[in-house]
C-alpha positions in Angstrom: -128.4 -118.2 154.6 -125.7 -115.4 155.2 -127.5 -112.3 154.7 -124.8 -110.2 155.8 -123.4 -110.3 152.3 -126.5 -108.4 150.9 -127.4 -104.6 151.2 -130.9 -105.2 151.4 -132.4 -108.0 153.5 -135.9 -106.5 154.2 -138.8 -105.9 151.5 -140.0 -102.5 152.7 -136.8 -100.4 151.4 -136.6 -102.4 148.4 -140.2 -101.9 147.5 -139.6 -98.2 148.0 -136.6 -98.0 145.7 -138.6 -99.8 143.0 -141.7 -97.3 143.3 -138.9 -94.5 143.2 -137.2 -95.9 140.1 -140.9 -96.3 138.3 -141.6 -92.8 139.1 -138.2 -91.5 137.7 -138.4 -93.2 134.6 -142.0 -92.1 134.1 -140.9 -88.5 134.8 -138.1 -88.5 132.7 -140.0 -90.0 129.8 -142.2 -86.8 129.9 -139.5 -84.6 130.3 -139.2 -81.7 127.6 -135.3 -81.9 128.2 -133.8 -82.3 124.7 -131.4 -85.3 125.8 -134.2 -87.2 127.3 -136.6 -86.7 124.6 -133.8 -88.0 121.9 -133.0 -90.9 124.5 -136.5 -92.2 124.8 -136.9 -92.2 121.0 -134.4 -95.1 120.9 -134.8 -96.5 124.5 -138.1 -97.4 125.4 -139.5 -96.5 128.9 -140.9 -99.9 129.2 -137.2 -101.7 128.8 -135.9 -99.5 131.5 -138.7 -100.4 133.8 -137.4 -104.0 133.5 -133.6 -103.2 133.5 -133.1 -100.6 136.1 -134.4 -102.6 138.7 -132.2 -105.5 137.6 -129.1 -103.5 138.5 -130.0 -104.3 142.0 -129.8 -108.1 141.2 -126.7 -107.8 138.9 -124.8 -106.0 141.7 -125.7 -108.7 144.5 -127.5 -105.4 146.4 -130.6 -107.6 147.4 -131.4 -110.9 149.2 -132.8 -113.0 146.4 -135.5 -114.3 149.1 -136.7 -110.5 149.2 -136.9 -110.5 145.3 -139.0 -113.8 145.4 -141.4 -112.6 148.2 -142.1 -109.1 146.5 -142.6 -110.9 143.0 -144.9 -113.5 144.9 -147.1 -110.6 146.0 -147.1 -108.7 142.9 -147.9 -111.8 140.8 -150.7 -113.3 143.1 -152.5 -110.2 144.0 -151.5 -107.0 141.7 -151.2 -108.9 138.6 -154.9 -110.4 138.7 -156.3 -107.2 140.0 -154.6 -105.4 137.0 -156.2 -107.7 134.5 -159.6 -107.0 136.1 -159.3 -103.4 135.8 -157.5 -103.5 132.1 -160.6 -105.5 130.9 -163.1 -103.5 132.8 -163.1 -100.7 130.1 -163.9 -103.1 127.2 -166.9 -101.7 125.2 -167.8 -104.2 122.7 -170.5 -102.0 121.2 -167.9 -99.0 120.7 -165.5 -101.9 119.0 -168.3 -103.1 116.6 -169.1 -99.5 115.7 -165.6 -99.1 114.6 -166.6 -101.2 111.6 -165.6 -105.0 110.7 -162.5 -103.9 109.1 -160.8 -102.6 112.6 -161.9 -105.7 114.2 -160.8 -108.1 111.3 -157.3 -106.3 111.2 -157.0 -106.7 114.9 -157.7 -110.3 115.0 -155.5 -110.9 111.9 -152.6 -109.4 114.0 -153.6 -112.0 116.7 -153.6 -114.9 114.1 -150.2 -113.7 112.8 -148.7 -113.8 116.5 -150.4 -117.0 117.3 -149.0 -119.0 114.1 -145.8 -117.1 113.7 -144.5 -118.6 117.2 -144.7 -122.3 116.3 -143.5 -121.5 112.6 -140.4 -119.4 113.6 -139.8 -121.8 116.2 -139.6 -124.6 113.4 -137.1 -122.6 111.2 -134.7 -121.6 113.9 -134.8 -125.2 115.3 -134.0 -126.7 111.8 -131.0 -124.2 111.6 -130.1 -124.9 115.3 -129.9 -121.0 115.7 -130.7 -121.0 119.5 -128.4 -123.0 121.5 -131.2 -123.3 124.3 -133.0 -126.7 125.4 -136.0 -126.8 123.2 -138.4 -127.3 126.5 -137.1 -124.2 128.0 -137.1 -122.3 124.6 -140.8 -122.9 123.8 -141.8 -122.1 127.5 -139.8 -118.8 127.3 -141.4 -117.9 124.0 -144.8 -118.3 125.4 -144.0 -115.0 127.3 -143.5 -113.1 124.1 -146.9 -114.5 122.7 -148.3 -113.2 125.7 -146.8 -109.7 125.3 -147.4 -109.4 121.7 -151.1 -110.7 121.8 -151.9 -108.8 125.2 -149.3 -107.0 127.4 -147.5 -106.9 130.1 -149.9 -108.6 132.4 -150.3 -111.4 129.9 -146.5 -111.9 129.5 -146.2 -112.3 133.4 -149.1 -114.6 133.3 -147.5 -116.8 131.0 -144.1 -116.8 132.9 -146.0 -118.3 135.8 -148.2 -120.5 134.0 -145.5 -122.2 132.1 -142.9 -121.8 134.6 -140.4 -119.7 132.4 -137.0 -119.5 134.2 -135.6 -116.0 135.2 -132.6 -116.2 133.0 -134.7 -117.5 129.9 -137.1 -114.6 130.8 -134.5 -111.9 130.7 -133.5 -112.9 127.0 -137.2 -113.0 126.1 -138.0 -109.6 127.4 -135.1 -108.1 125.4 -136.2 -109.8 122.3 -139.7 -108.9 122.8 -139.1 -105.0 123.5 -136.4 -104.6 120.7 -138.2 -106.4 117.9 -141.4 -104.8 118.8 -140.0 -101.4 118.8 -138.2 -101.8 115.5 -141.8 -102.5 114.0 -143.4 -99.7 115.9 -140.9 -97.5 114.1 -142.1 -98.6 110.7 -145.7 -97.9 111.9 -145.0 -94.4 113.1 -143.3 -93.8 109.6 -146.1 -95.2 107.8 -148.3 -93.1 109.6 -146.8 -90.1 108.1 -147.4 -91.3 104.6 -150.6 -93.1 105.1 -152.2 -91.5 102.2 -149.6 -93.2 100.0 -149.9 -96.5 101.6 -154.0 -96.3 101.5 -153.6 -95.8 97.7 -151.6 -98.8 97.5 -154.0 -100.9 99.6 -157.1 -99.3 97.5 -158.5 -98.3 100.6 -161.3 -95.8 101.7 -160.2 -93.9 104.7 -163.2 -91.6 104.8 -164.8 -93.6 107.5 -161.7 -92.7 109.7 -162.6 -88.9 109.7 -166.4 -90.0 110.8 -164.9 -91.8 113.6 -162.4 -89.1 114.7 -165.5 -86.9 115.1 -167.7 -89.3 117.0 -164.6 -90.0 119.4 -164.2 -86.3 119.8 -167.7 -86.0 121.0 -167.6 -89.1 123.2 -164.6 -88.0 125.2 -166.3 -85.0 126.1 -169.2 -86.6 127.4 -167.3 -89.2 129.5 -164.5 -87.2 131.1 -164.8 -87.4 135.0 -162.8 -86.1 138.0 -162.4 -89.0 140.2 -163.4 -88.9 143.7 -161.7 -90.8 146.8 -165.0 -93.1 146.7 -164.1 -93.7 143.0 -160.7 -95.0 143.8 -162.1 -97.2 146.8 -164.8 -98.6 144.5 -162.0 -99.4 141.9 -159.9 -100.9 144.2 -162.7 -103.2 145.4 -163.5 -104.2 141.9 -160.1 -105.2 141.1 -159.2 -107.0 144.7 -162.6 -108.2 144.9 -162.5 -110.3 141.8 -159.0 -111.2 142.8 -160.2 -112.6 146.0 -163.1 -114.3 144.0 -160.5 -115.8 141.7 -158.2 -117.1 144.1 -161.1 -118.8 146.2 -162.1 -120.9 143.0 -159.0 -121.5 141.7 -157.8 -123.2 145.0 -160.7 -125.5 144.3 -160.8 -126.1 140.9 -157.0 -126.7 140.5 -156.7 -129.7 143.0 -160.0 -131.3 141.6 -158.4 -131.5 138.3 -155.1 -132.8 139.5 -156.9 -135.4 141.5 -159.3 -136.4 138.6 -157.8 -135.5 135.5 -154.0 -135.3 136.1 -153.4 -135.9 132.5 -154.5 -132.4 131.8 -151.3 -131.1 133.4 -149.6 -130.8 130.3 -152.1 -128.1 129.2 -151.5 -126.2 132.6 -155.2 -127.0 133.6 -153.8 -128.3 137.0 -152.1 -124.9 137.7 -153.8 -122.8 140.4 -152.3 -119.8 138.9 -153.9 -120.6 135.2 -157.2 -120.5 136.7 -156.5 -117.5 138.8 -155.7 -115.6 135.8 -158.5 -117.0 133.7 -161.2 -116.1 136.1 -159.7 -112.8 137.0 -159.7 -112.0 133.1 -163.3 -113.4 132.7 -164.5 -111.6 135.8 -163.2 -108.2 134.0 -165.2 -109.1 130.8 -168.3 -110.0 132.6 -168.1 -106.7 134.6 -167.6 -104.7 131.5 -171.1 -105.5 130.6 -172.4 -103.7 134.1 -172.5 -100.0 135.2 -169.2 -100.8 136.8 -167.5 -100.2 133.4 -168.3 -96.5 133.9 -165.4 -96.3 136.4 -162.9 -96.4 133.5 -163.8 -92.6 133.3 -162.4 -92.4 136.9 -159.1 -94.1 136.0 -159.6 -97.9 136.6 -157.0 -98.8 133.7 -154.5 -96.3 135.0 -154.6 -98.1 138.5 -154.5 -101.3 136.6 -151.3 -100.0 134.8 -149.9 -99.0 138.1 -150.1 -102.5 139.4 -148.9 -104.0 136.4 -145.6 -101.7 136.4 -145.0 -102.6 140.0 -144.9 -106.2 138.8 -142.5 -105.2 136.0 -140.2 -103.8 138.4 -140.4 -106.8 140.7 -139.7 -109.0 137.7 -136.7 -106.9 136.7 -135.3 -107.3 139.9 -134.9 -111.1 139.3 -133.5 -110.6 135.9 -130.0 -111.1 134.5 -129.9 -107.9 132.4 -127.2 -109.4 130.1 -128.7 -113.0 129.3 -129.5 -111.8 125.8 -125.7 -112.0 125.2 -125.6 -115.7 125.7 -128.4 -116.2 122.7 -128.3 -113.7 119.7 -129.9 -116.2 117.7 -133.3 -115.3 119.7 -133.2 -111.8 117.7 -133.5 -113.9 114.4 -136.4 -116.2 115.7 -138.0 -112.7 116.9 -137.8 -110.9 113.4 -139.0 -114.2 111.8 -142.0 -114.1 113.9 -142.6 -110.4 113.5 -142.2 -110.8 109.7 -145.0 -113.5 109.8 -147.3 -111.1 111.8 -146.7 -108.4 109.1 -147.2 -110.5 106.0 -150.6 -111.6 107.3 -151.6 -108.0 108.2 -150.7 -106.5 104.8 -152.3 -109.6 102.9 -155.6 -109.3 104.7 -155.5 -105.3 104.3 -154.9 -105.6 100.7 -157.8 -108.1 100.5 -160.6 -106.4 102.3 -158.8 -102.9 101.3 -158.6 -101.8 104.9 -157.2 -98.1 105.5 -153.5 -98.3 106.9 -154.8 -96.7 110.2 -156.6 -100.1 111.1 -153.3 -102.2 110.1 -151.2 -100.0 112.3 -153.7 -99.6 115.3 -154.7 -103.5 114.9 -150.9 -104.6 114.9 -149.9 -102.4 117.8 -153.0 -103.4 119.8 -151.6 -106.8 120.0 -148.0 -106.1 119.9 -147.5 -103.0 121.9 -150.7 -103.0 123.9 -152.4 -100.3 125.7 -149.0 -98.6 126.1 -148.5 -98.0 122.4 -151.4 -98.6 120.4 -152.7 -95.1 121.4 -149.4 -93.7 120.3 -149.9 -95.0 117.0 -153.5 -94.0 116.8 -152.5 -90.6 117.8 -149.9 -90.2 115.2 -152.8 -90.2 112.7 -154.9 -87.8 114.8 -154.8 -87.1 118.5 -158.4 -87.7 118.7 -158.0 -91.0 117.5 -155.8 -92.5 120.5 -158.9 -93.9 122.2 -159.3 -96.3 119.2 -155.9 -97.8 120.1 -157.1 -98.1 123.7 -160.4 -99.8 122.9 -158.6 -102.5 120.8 -155.8 -102.8 123.1 -157.8 -103.8 126.1 -159.5 -106.4 123.8 -156.1 -107.6 123.3 -155.9 -107.7 127.1 -158.8 -110.0 127.1 -157.5 -112.5 124.4 -154.1 -112.3 125.3 -154.3 -115.1 128.4 -156.3 -117.2 126.2 -154.5 -117.0 122.8 -151.1 -117.0 124.0 -152.1 -120.1 126.1 -152.9 -121.7 123.1 -149.8 -120.5 121.1 -147.8 -122.2 123.8 -149.6 -125.3 123.4 -148.9 -125.3 119.6 -145.0 -124.5 120.2 -144.9 -127.5 122.7 -146.2 -129.7 119.9 -143.7 -128.5 117.2 -140.7 -128.3 119.8 
């Protein structure tokens, strides 16, 4: 390969540029500058974290081998560690204390995404709206399912698990972010008129006030200034479980390949599948131990840092204009989201759930920990942790539910 045609041929400067891009986006997103505030109302930061690095690829500045190397490290080491740290903070007791309606609405949102995928795929396939090879299409849609049930980490896991090519993935990311943010806009608008919506739903929102007061007290008791020791232990938890997952994934995968090769169509012969499942399960198990307390020292924040580095390495491999080739994917995405919304509203009407639980339950699936707290805080700032609690449950379910959704889409494809 002639490397002289590329401006960057080593990993170190490219990694530095990616981190600088991420830092710039986050800094700009928090700026009080009027132009930037208005800009980020329409262009979400997450979208920029994917597409700004893609400029490096689109302009031919980076050797493709460098992109592959950085992505490999991020997906095999940072991704599983991120999943461990993001699921570590799950507090099932606190989720139960939210009341059954909160969990019911969250699970209703999950089911809406799970069945919406195959149904929307059937509809667009019948009308031949998306001129993509059916095999590539259903595989690509698994990444949307991963994002809409869990988050970016689960999305990346589906990409690897189902072997989604980069061009299809570029289109899927655009559909994912744009459709999800259109729905987010509706939710934020609904938060402003939540009393009217609650009246229409015949819901009693008095429990939300009690919840708000409890969360204020809980936050005061668990605040902690992290020390160097705390950070080292958090890293040990994340990468320790990741190492454990690698060790057993390398044993389980060949064993199944040798003795149960027919399970390959379910991705059970993939070492990456077992790496992700074992890492997620490890985080869940540790959430029942004293290690969960390290969330107070920033475990999920470090997990998010790992995740965004992965996002940048994915973006560097992308073709940012791929969506222009398949506008029909937007139709599929909106049909999928409408199915999700119909199920949510129907269940809320049936059990008389407050709109707060509808909005947060939906966004804990579709937006994950990045936007679920935003929606929750639109009702009251002290309610933001409710979004986090349900979102981290989404991280835990995301890998399993998105995989199952992928299998369903494979059958109907």
